[in-house]
C-alpha positions in Angstrom: 80.9 98.1 -41.5 83.5 96.3 -40.5 84.5 92.6 -42.0 83.1 89.9 -39.8 84.7 87.5 -42.4 87.8 87.8 -44.6 89.2 85.1 -46.7 93.0 85.7 -48.3 94.7 83.9 -50.6 92.6 80.5 -49.6 93.4 77.6 -51.5 91.7 74.1 -50.7 91.9 70.7 -52.6 90.1 67.3 -52.5 93.4 64.8 -52.5 95.2 65.8 -55.5 92.4 68.0 -56.9 93.1 71.6 -56.4 89.9 73.5 -56.3 90.5 76.9 -54.8 93.6 78.9 -56.2 93.7 82.0 -53.8 90.3 83.0 -53.0 90.0 86.2 -51.3 86.7 87.8 -50.3 85.2 89.9 -47.4 81.8 89.9 -45.8 81.1 92.7 -43.6 79.0 92.3 -40.5 75.2 92.4 -41.0 75.2 92.1 -44.8 74.2 89.4 -46.9 76.7 88.4 -49.5 76.3 86.1 -52.6 78.7 83.8 -54.5 77.8 83.1 -57.8 79.5 81.2 -60.6 78.9 77.8 -63.1 79.2 74.2 -61.7 82.5 73.4 -60.8 83.8 77.1 -59.9 84.5 76.3 -56.2 81.5 77.9 -54.3 80.5 75.0 -52.3 84.4 74.5 -51.6 84.7 78.1 -50.2 81.6 77.3 -47.6 83.6 74.3 -46.9 87.1 75.7 -46.5 85.4 78.3 -43.9 83.7 75.5 -41.9 86.6 73.4 -41.7 84.8 70.2 -43.7 87.9 70.3 -46.5 91.7 70.9 -46.6 92.7 74.2 -46.8 95.6 77.1 -46.7 95.6 80.7 -46.5 94.2 83.0 -44.1 90.3 83.3 -42.9 89.6 85.5 -40.1 86.4 85.5 -38.4 85.5 88.5 -36.0 89.2 89.6 -36.4 90.8 86.6 -35.2 92.2 83.6 -37.4 89.7 81.0 -38.0 92.2 77.7 -37.2 91.4 74.2 -38.4 88.6 73.7 -35.9 86.3 71.5 -37.7 82.4 72.0 -37.6 81.9 71.6 -34.0 84.5 74.2 -33.0 83.2 76.7 -35.9 79.7 76.1 -34.8 81.0 77.3 -31.3 82.3 80.3 -32.6 79.1 81.3 -33.9 78.8 80.2 -37.3 76.2 78.0 -38.8 76.3 76.0 -42.3 73.5 74.8 -44.1 74.8 72.8 -46.8 73.4 71.8 -49.9 71.0 68.7 -49.8 69.3 70.0 -46.4 71.0 67.4 -44.2 68.1 66.7 -41.9 67.8 63.5 -39.9 65.2 62.1 -41.6 64.5 59.3 -38.8 64.6 62.2 -36.1 61.2 64.2 -35.0 60.9 67.7 -36.0 62.0 68.6 -32.5 64.7 66.4 -32.0 66.3 67.6 -35.3 65.8 71.5 -33.7 67.3 70.7 -30.3 70.2 69.0 -32.0 70.7 72.6 -33.7 71.5 73.9 -29.7 73.9 71.2 -29.0 76.6 74.0 -28.6 74.4 76.4 -26.2 74.4 76.3 -22.5 71.5 76.0 -20.2 67.8 75.7 -21.6 67.3 76.0 -25.8 63.6 76.5 -25.2 63.5 80.2 -25.5 65.7 79.7 -28.9 63.0 77.3 -30.1 60.1 79.2 -29.6 61.7 82.2 -31.1 62.4 79.6 -34.6 59.0 78.6 -34.4 57.8 82.4 -34.8 59.7 82.5 -38.1 58.7 79.1 -38.9 55.1 78.7 -37.4 54.5 75.0 -39.5 57.0 73.5 -37.6 55.7 74.1 -34.2 52.6 72.5 -35.4 54.5 69.6 -36.8 56.9 69.2 -33.8 56.2 65.5 -33.4 56.4 64.1 -36.8 59.1 62.5 -38.4 61.5 65.0 -40.5 61.9 62.4 -43.5 58.1 62.6 -43.9 58.2 66.2 -44.7 58.3 67.6 -48.3 61.7 68.6 -49.4 60.7 72.4 -49.2 59.7 71.7 -45.4 62.6 69.3 -45.1 64.8 72.8 -46.2 63.2 75.2 -43.9 63.9 72.4 -41.0 67.5 72.6 -41.7 67.3 76.4 -41.9 65.8 76.8 -38.6 67.8 74.0 -37.1 70.8 76.7 -38.1 68.8 79.4 -36.4 68.7 77.7 -33.2 72.4 78.5 -32.7 71.7 82.1 -32.9 74.7 82.4 -35.3 76.6 85.4 -36.0 77.3 83.8 -39.5 75.1 81.7 -41.6 76.6 79.8 -44.5 73.9 79.1 -46.9 74.5 76.8 -49.8 72.2 76.6 -52.7 68.9 76.7 -50.7 66.5 77.0 -53.8 68.0 73.9 -55.2 64.9 71.5 -56.0 62.1 73.9 -54.4 58.9 75.6 -55.8 59.6 79.1 -56.5 56.9 80.1 -53.6 58.9 78.4 -51.0 62.2 79.7 -52.3 60.7 83.2 -52.1 59.4 82.5 -48.6 62.9 81.2 -47.6 64.6 84.1 -49.0 62.0 86.4 -47.0 62.9 84.9 -43.9 66.8 84.7 -44.3 66.3 88.7 -45.3 63.9 89.4 -42.2 66.7 87.9 -39.7 69.2 90.0 -41.5 67.5 93.2 -41.0 65.8 92.6 -37.2 68.7 90.6 -35.7 71.5 91.3 -37.6 72.3 88.1 -39.3 75.2 87.9 -41.6 74.8 85.8 -44.3 77.5 84.1 -47.1 75.0 82.6 -49.4 75.9 80.1 -52.6 72.9 80.2 -55.0 72.0 79.3 -58.5 69.4 81.7 -58.9 71.5 84.7 -59.7 68.4 87.0 -60.1 67.1 85.9 -56.5 70.5 86.0 -54.7 71.3 89.8 -56.3 68.0 91.0 -55.3 68.3 89.6 -51.5 72.4 90.2 -51.5 74.2 93.5 -50.6 77.0 92.6 -52.4 78.6 89.6 -54.6 81.6 87.6 -55.9 81.6 85.9 -59.0 83.6 82.4 -59.2 85.2 80.9 -62.2 87.9 77.7 -62.2 88.7 78.6 -58.5 89.4 82.3 -58.7 87.6 85.2 -58.0 87.1 87.0 -61.2 84.5 89.7 -60.5 82.9 91.3 -56.9 81.3 94.5 -56.2 77.5 95.3 -54.8 74.5 93.6 -56.2 73.6 96.9 -58.4 77.2 96.8 -60.2 77.0 93.2 -60.8 73.3 93.2 -62.3 74.9 96.3 -64.8 77.8 93.9 -65.4 77.2 92.8 -69.2 79.3 89.6 -68.6 77.0 88.8 -65.4 73.8 89.6 -67.4 74.9 87.4 -70.3 76.0 84.3 -68.2 73.7 84.3 -65.1 70.8 86.8 -65.5 69.9 85.4 -69.3 69.6 89.1 -70.8 
């Protein structure tokens, strides 16, 4: 497989605060890659650097081409969907309206895409007229994920999808992501606090500490690493 996404010596900052210090990583097309690390390690900032929502330097290549500072809209048009931490649904809009917003970069009718998404999230079809803000936290997370799928992205950036969710919903969410990966070849880069679940779902991973990549390898290699087992897997 070839790399769909490549980061080389990427640095990022918020004002004077330097967060990423020369991050380099690669995500092969059709794979699921996870980013692990403690709070403040730079995991979320890595995703933001890719999606153009933070000041950064260094090289980011997507599909073999340099990913310029396009901003979120330009990045979305290239086929990158970013589901940020905290869901980010439009609470005052209906489920249907939220999903339609997911296809704003597509030309023509998006109804076929919406029906495709409903096949993965059938409960959303039943609640299409319901205001998004009245959904449970888990349902809103599913809606945010479904909205990203309307874009039919080549690359999904997924930030802490399990945060605040019941284990049964987390398992279902990862099941759907894995199904899309296997059936449609969706490439996924996921930041996840649940290392057990992330390494079970992913093909490979990176460990960040203080804005540096300190470890990388296949999921099997990371699960077998003593430092990962002690710090993230609890045994």
